[in-house]
C-alpha positions as CSV (number, residue, x, y, z in Angstrom):
1,M,0.0,0.0,0.0
2,Y,2.8,2.4,0.7
3,R,6.5,2.5,0.2
4,E,9.4,4.5,1.7
5,S,12.1,6.0,-0.4
6,V,13.3,3.7,-3.3
7,P,12.8,0.1,-1.9
8,E,10.4,-2.2,-3.6
9,R,6.8,-1.6,-2.7
10,H,5.1,-4.3,-0.6
11,R,1.6,-5.2,0.0
12,P,0.2,-5.8,3.5
13,M,-1.1,-9.3,4.3
14,L,-4.8,-9.5,5.1
15,N,-5.2,-10.0,8.9
16,L,-8.8,-10.4,9.9
17,Q,-8.0,-11.4,13.5
18,R,-6.0,-8.3,14.6
19,P,-8.3,-5.7,16.3
20,M,-8.2,-2.2,14.9
21,L,-7.1,0.6,17.3
22,N,-10.0,2.7,18.5
23,F,-12.4,1.6,15.8
24,D,-16.0,0.4,15.8
25,E,-16.5,-1.7,12.7
26,Q,-20.3,-1.8,12.9
27,R,-20.6,2.0,13.4
28,F,-18.4,2.5,10.3
29,L,-20.4,0.1,8.2
30,S,-23.7,1.7,9.3
31,I,-22.4,5.2,8.3
32,Q,-21.0,4.3,4.9
33,S,-23.9,2.0,4.1
34,G,-26.1,5.0,4.9
35,A,-24.2,7.1,2.3
36,V,-24.4,4.6,-0.5
37,G,-28.0,3.9,0.4
38,M,-28.9,7.4,-0.8
39,A,-28.5,6.5,-4.4
40,A,-32.2,6.0,-5.4
41,E,-33.4,9.1,-3.5
42,M,-30.5,11.2,-4.8
43,H,-31.3,10.1,-8.4
44,D,-35.0,11.1,-7.9
45,V,-34.2,14.5,-6.3
46,I,-31.7,15.4,-9.0
47,G,-34.4,14.6,-11.6
48,K,-36.7,17.0,-9.9
49,V,-34.0,19.7,-9.7
50,L,-33.2,19.4,-13.4
51,D,-36.9,19.7,-14.2
52,R,-36.8,23.1,-12.6
53,G,-34.6,24.3,-15.4
54,V,-31.3,24.1,-13.6
55,T,-28.3,24.6,-15.9
56,E,-25.5,24.9,-13.4
57,V,-24.3,22.9,-10.4
58,C,-22.3,25.0,-7.9
59,F,-20.5,23.2,-5.0
60,A,-20.0,25.8,-2.2
61,G,-18.8,24.0,0.8
62,A,-16.5,25.7,3.4
63,G,-13.2,24.3,4.4
64,G,-12.6,20.6,4.4
65,A,-16.2,19.7,3.5
66,G,-15.8,21.8,0.4
67,I,-12.5,20.1,-0.6
68,L,-14.2,16.7,-0.3
69,M,-16.6,17.7,-3.1
70,L,-13.8,18.3,-5.6
71,P,-13.8,14.8,-7.1
72,A,-17.5,15.2,-8.0
73,V,-16.8,18.6,-9.4
74,E,-14.0,17.2,-11.6
75,L,-16.2,14.3,-12.7
76,L,-19.0,16.6,-13.9
77,A,-16.5,19.1,-15.5
78,R,-15.0,16.3,-17.5
79,R,-18.1,14.2,-18.4
80,S,-21.0,16.6,-18.6
81,S,-22.0,19.6,-20.6
82,I,-23.8,21.2,-17.7
83,R,-22.0,24.1,-16.1
84,V,-20.2,23.1,-12.9
85,S,-18.2,25.2,-10.4
86,R,-16.6,25.0,-7.0
87,E,-16.9,28.2,-5.0
88,I,-15.5,29.4,-1.7
89,P,-18.6,30.6,0.2
90,A,-17.0,33.6,1.9
91,E,-15.4,34.8,-1.4
92,L,-18.6,34.2,-3.5
93,M,-20.7,36.3,-1.2
94,L,-18.2,39.2,-1.3
95,S,-18.0,39.2,-5.1
96,D,-20.4,40.7,-7.6
97,T,-21.1,37.4,-9.2
98,R,-23.9,37.1,-11.8
99,H,-24.0,33.3,-12.5
100,V,-25.9,32.2,-9.3
101,S,-29.6,32.5,-10.2
102,E,-32.9,30.5,-10.5
103,Q,-31.0,28.2,-12.9
104,T,-28.4,27.2,-10.3
105,L,-28.2,24.2,-7.9
106,I,-26.1,25.1,-4.9
107,V,-24.7,22.0,-3.1
108,L,-23.7,22.7,0.5
109,P,-21.9,20.0,2.6
110,S,-21.6,20.6,6.3
111,L,-21.0,17.8,8.8
112,S,-22.2,19.7,11.8
113,G,-24.9,21.6,9.9
114,T,-24.0,24.7,11.8
115,T,-20.9,26.0,9.9
116,S,-21.3,29.8,9.9
117,E,-20.1,30.4,6.3
118,T,-22.4,27.6,5.1
119,I,-25.4,29.1,6.8
120,E,-24.6,32.5,5.3
121,I,-24.2,31.1,1.8
122,L,-27.4,29.2,2.1
123,E,-29.4,32.3,2.9
124,W,-27.6,34.3,0.2
125,A,-28.3,31.6,-2.4
126,K,-32.0,31.5,-1.5
127,R,-32.3,35.2,-1.9
128,R,-30.9,34.8,-5.5
129,G,-33.5,32.2,-6.3
130,A,-31.1,29.2,-6.4
131,T,-32.1,25.7,-5.5
132,V,-30.1,24.5,-2.4
133,L,-29.3,20.9,-1.7
134,S,-27.4,20.2,1.5
135,L,-25.5,17.2,2.7
136,T,-25.2,17.1,6.5
137,G,-24.3,14.8,9.4
138,H,-27.2,16.1,11.6
139,A,-30.8,16.7,10.7
140,D,-32.0,19.3,13.2
141,T,-29.6,22.0,12.1
142,P,-29.8,25.3,10.1
143,V,-28.1,23.9,7.0
144,A,-30.3,20.8,6.9
145,E,-33.6,22.6,7.6
146,G,-32.9,25.6,5.4
147,A,-32.2,23.8,2.2
148,D,-34.7,22.9,-0.5
149,F,-33.5,19.3,-0.4
150,N,-31.4,17.7,2.4
151,F,-29.6,14.4,2.7
152,T,-28.6,13.7,6.3
153,N,-26.3,10.8,7.0
154,F,-25.0,10.7,10.6
155,A,-21.2,10.8,10.7
156,E,-18.4,12.2,12.8
157,D,-14.9,13.4,11.9
158,D,-13.4,9.9,11.7
159,T,-16.0,8.7,9.2
160,S,-17.1,11.8,7.4
161,S,-14.5,11.8,4.6
162,E,-15.7,8.5,3.1
163,S,-19.3,9.5,3.6
164,F,-19.0,12.9,1.9
165,Y,-17.0,11.4,-1.0
166,L,-19.6,8.8,-1.6
167,Q,-22.6,11.1,-1.3
168,S,-21.1,13.7,-3.7
169,L,-20.2,10.9,-6.1
170,L,-23.8,9.7,-6.1
171,L,-24.9,13.2,-6.8
172,A,-22.6,13.6,-9.8
173,L,-23.5,10.2,-11.2
174,A,-27.2,11.1,-10.8
175,V,-26.7,14.3,-12.8
176,L,-24.9,12.5,-15.6
177,D,-27.5,9.7,-15.8
178,Q,-30.5,12.1,-15.7
179,R,-28.9,14.1,-18.6
180,D,-28.2,10.9,-20.5
181,E,-24.5,11.5,-20.3
182,L,-23.5,8.2,-18.6
183,D,-23.6,4.5,-19.7
184,G,-24.0,1.8,-17.1
185,Y,-25.3,3.8,-14.2
186,G,-27.1,0.8,-12.7
187,D,-23.9,-1.3,-12.8
188,L,-21.9,1.5,-11.1
189,I,-24.5,1.8,-8.3
190,T,-24.5,-1.9,-7.7
191,E,-20.7,-1.8,-7.3
192,L,-20.9,1.2,-4.9
193,E,-23.3,-0.7,-2.7
194,G,-20.5,-3.1,-1.9
195,V,-18.0,-0.4,-1.1
196,P,-18.6,-0.2,2.7
197,E,-17.7,-3.8,3.2
198,L,-14.7,-3.3,0.9
199,L,-13.5,-0.3,2.8
200,L,-13.6,-2.3,6.0
201,E,-11.5,-5.1,4.5
202,V,-9.0,-2.4,3.3
203,K,-8.8,-1.0,6.8
204,R,-8.2,-4.5,8.3
205,A,-5.5,-5.2,5.8
206,F,-3.7,-2.0,6.5
207,E,-3.9,-2.0,10.3
208,P,-0.6,-3.9,10.8
209,E,1.3,-1.2,8.9
210,A,-0.6,1.8,10.2
211,R,1.5,2.5,13.3
212,G,4.7,2.4,11.4
213,V,3.4,4.9,8.8
214,A,2.1,7.1,11.6
215,S,5.5,7.0,13.3
216,R,7.2,8.1,10.1
217,I,4.8,11.1,9.7
218,A,5.1,12.1,13.4
219,A,8.9,12.0,13.2
220,E,9.2,14.8,10.6
221,P,8.9,18.5,11.2
222,W,7.0,19.1,7.9
223,H,5.8,17.3,4.8
224,I,5.3,18.1,1.1
225,I,2.1,16.3,0.1
226,T,1.0,15.8,-3.5
227,G,-1.5,14.1,-5.8
228,A,-3.4,14.6,-9.0
229,G,-6.8,13.9,-10.5
230,A,-9.5,12.5,-8.2
231,V,-7.1,12.0,-5.4
232,W,-5.5,15.5,-5.4
233,P,-8.4,16.7,-3.1
234,E,-7.5,14.0,-0.6
235,A,-3.8,15.1,-0.5
236,W,-4.9,18.7,0.0
237,Y,-7.5,17.7,2.7
238,Y,-5.1,15.4,4.5
239,G,-2.4,18.1,4.8
240,M,-4.7,21.0,5.7
241,C,-7.5,19.4,7.8
242,I,-5.8,16.4,9.4
243,L,-2.1,17.1,9.8
244,E,-2.4,20.8,10.2
245,E,-5.7,21.3,12.0
246,M,-5.9,18.1,14.0
247,Q,-2.2,17.4,14.7
248,W,-0.5,20.8,14.3
249,I,2.0,19.3,11.9
250,R,3.2,21.6,9.1
251,T,2.5,20.6,5.5
252,R,2.8,21.9,2.0
253,P,0.0,20.4,-0.2
254,V,0.7,20.9,-3.9
255,H,-0.8,19.5,-7.0
256,A,1.5,17.0,-8.8
257,S,1.7,19.2,-11.9
258,D,2.3,22.4,-9.9
259,F,5.1,20.6,-8.0
260,F,7.4,21.4,-10.9
261,H,6.6,25.1,-10.8
262,G,8.2,26.0,-7.5
263,T,7.9,23.3,-4.8
264,L,10.6,21.0,-6.4
265,E,13.2,23.5,-5.2
266,L,12.4,22.6,-1.6
267,V,13.4,18.9,-2.1
268,E,16.7,17.8,-0.7
269,Q,18.0,15.0,1.5
270,G,15.9,14.8,4.7
271,V,12.8,16.5,3.3
272,S,9.7,14.4,3.6
273,V,7.5,14.0,0.5
274,I,4.2,12.1,0.6
275,T,2.6,11.1,-2.7
276,M,-1.0,9.9,-3.2
277,K,-1.8,7.9,-6.3
278,G,-5.2,7.1,-7.8
279,E,-6.3,5.1,-10.8
280,D,-7.5,7.7,-13.3
281,S,-5.9,9.4,-16.2
282,A,-3.9,11.8,-14.0
283,R,-1.8,9.0,-12.4
284,P,1.3,9.7,-14.6
285,L,1.6,13.1,-13.1
286,V,2.3,11.6,-9.7
287,D,4.6,9.0,-11.2
288,R,6.7,11.9,-12.5
289,V,7.0,13.5,-9.1
290,E,8.1,10.1,-7.6
291,R,10.8,9.6,-10.2
292,F,12.2,13.1,-9.4
293,V,11.9,12.9,-5.6
294,A,13.5,9.5,-5.3
295,Q,16.7,11.0,-6.7
296,H,16.9,13.9,-4.2
297,T,15.5,12.8,-0.9
298,D,15.5,9.6,1.2
299,K,12.1,10.3,2.6
300,L,9.4,9.4,0.1
301,L,6.2,7.9,1.4
302,S,3.8,6.7,-1.3
303,F,0.1,5.7,-0.9
304,D,-1.2,3.9,-4.0
305,T,-4.8,2.7,-4.4
306,A,-3.8,0.3,-7.1
307,E,-2.5,-2.0,-4.3
308,L,-5.8,-2.0,-2.4
309,A,-8.6,-4.5,-2.8
310,Q,-7.3,-5.8,-6.1
311,G,-9.7,-7.5,-8.4
312,Q,-12.8,-6.4,-6.4
313,L,-13.9,-3.4,-8.4
314,S,-14.1,-2.6,-12.1
315,H,-11.5,-0.3,-13.5
316,R,-14.1,2.5,-14.0
317,A,-15.3,2.2,-10.4
318,R,-11.8,2.1,-9.0
319,G,-11.0,5.4,-10.6
320,L,-14.1,7.0,-9.1
321,V,-13.6,5.6,-5.5
322,S,-9.8,6.2,-5.3
323,P,-10.1,9.1,-3.0
324,V,-12.5,7.0,-0.8
325,L,-9.9,4.2,-0.6
326,L,-7.2,6.7,0.4
327,A,-9.3,8.3,3.0
328,T,-10.2,5.0,4.6
329,V,-6.5,4.0,4.9
330,L,-5.4,7.3,6.2
331,E,-8.0,7.1,8.9
332,R,-6.1,4.1,10.3
333,V,-2.9,6.2,10.2
334,D,-4.7,9.0,12.1
335,A,-5.9,6.6,14.8
336,H,-2.3,5.7,15.6
337,L,-0.9,9.2,15.0
338,E,-2.9,10.7,17.8
339,V,-1.6,8.1,20.2
340,I,2.0,8.5,19.1
341,T,1.9,12.3,19.4
342,D,-0.4,12.3,22.5
343,H,-2.5,14.8,20.7
344,P,-6.2,13.8,20.2
345,L,-7.6,14.6,16.8
346,T,-10.3,16.7,18.6
347,T,-7.8,19.1,20.2
348,R,-7.9,22.6,18.8
349,R,-6.4,25.9,19.9
350,Y,-8.5,28.2,17.8
351,Y,-11.0,26.5,15.5
352,R,-14.5,27.1,17.0
353,R,-12.8,28.1,20.2
354,V,-12.0,31.8,19.6
355,E,-13.5,34.6,17.6
356,Y,-11.8,35.2,14.2
């Protein structure tokens, strides 16, 4: 699943007997099954939304929740003729934008349902006549109750990444199918229904290696983190929201293509570089980074979805769920990381603790 520096990559042996650290398997399965179980209702709701004359889908989540929407944004941008955008809520409301109107679907993810920027953008979008669809982890909240359509799937920080990735993927697939821009929709949904059990298997297989990887991450003062395609958002999210926010570890997330437009000059012996590789057309961009980095530092850590759950998904499905696979493995790293650093993932100095 991962490799360090130049040595040959190795695959973890499946170990179904070893318990996972601080992990409730049934809780995880219930949450992720809840996410994929939204497929039929999501398809129906998207049909109703498009019938309203919607010609644009705008994803406007704040912070990490917004980043987790990016694979769906990219999928629609590449495969559909519908206009799609990803906006930063605070910036969108300060701009004199003209494109948000009665023909816009605004998608708002918020785990808590109480994120201040998300509440504000919801009210702003409604004043402009846009249709608002929210994805939340709690039902009795302003973001859930204020939207035209709401999908609530209970989750918490340690399970929200996979849940949001899956929900937004279902939304994007529903848009494509409702617009007759996707073949094999039913087959894809059938595969996605089996993903929760698959993710659990992946976690079990990686558990024996998780502490070693966490120790590597904890030992370094900072990390360059890179990826491309559908897994670039996970690289960005992991650096900003997990290592920085939840562990106070400095990172430099950079897209694999942009790596060669500045960040490469920071690489030297002793500098930690973490690469994340998916299974879509952008994979060669990360290969290029790895070839360069291996020549200039002895600290390369690579996470590769191609070595996870081999033979259990179609090639098309694997490309779509690559960020989900990475997120589920990295959650196991996080569980060990907070023990090694004696820094619970819930500990904050400023976020939601002080005014800013």
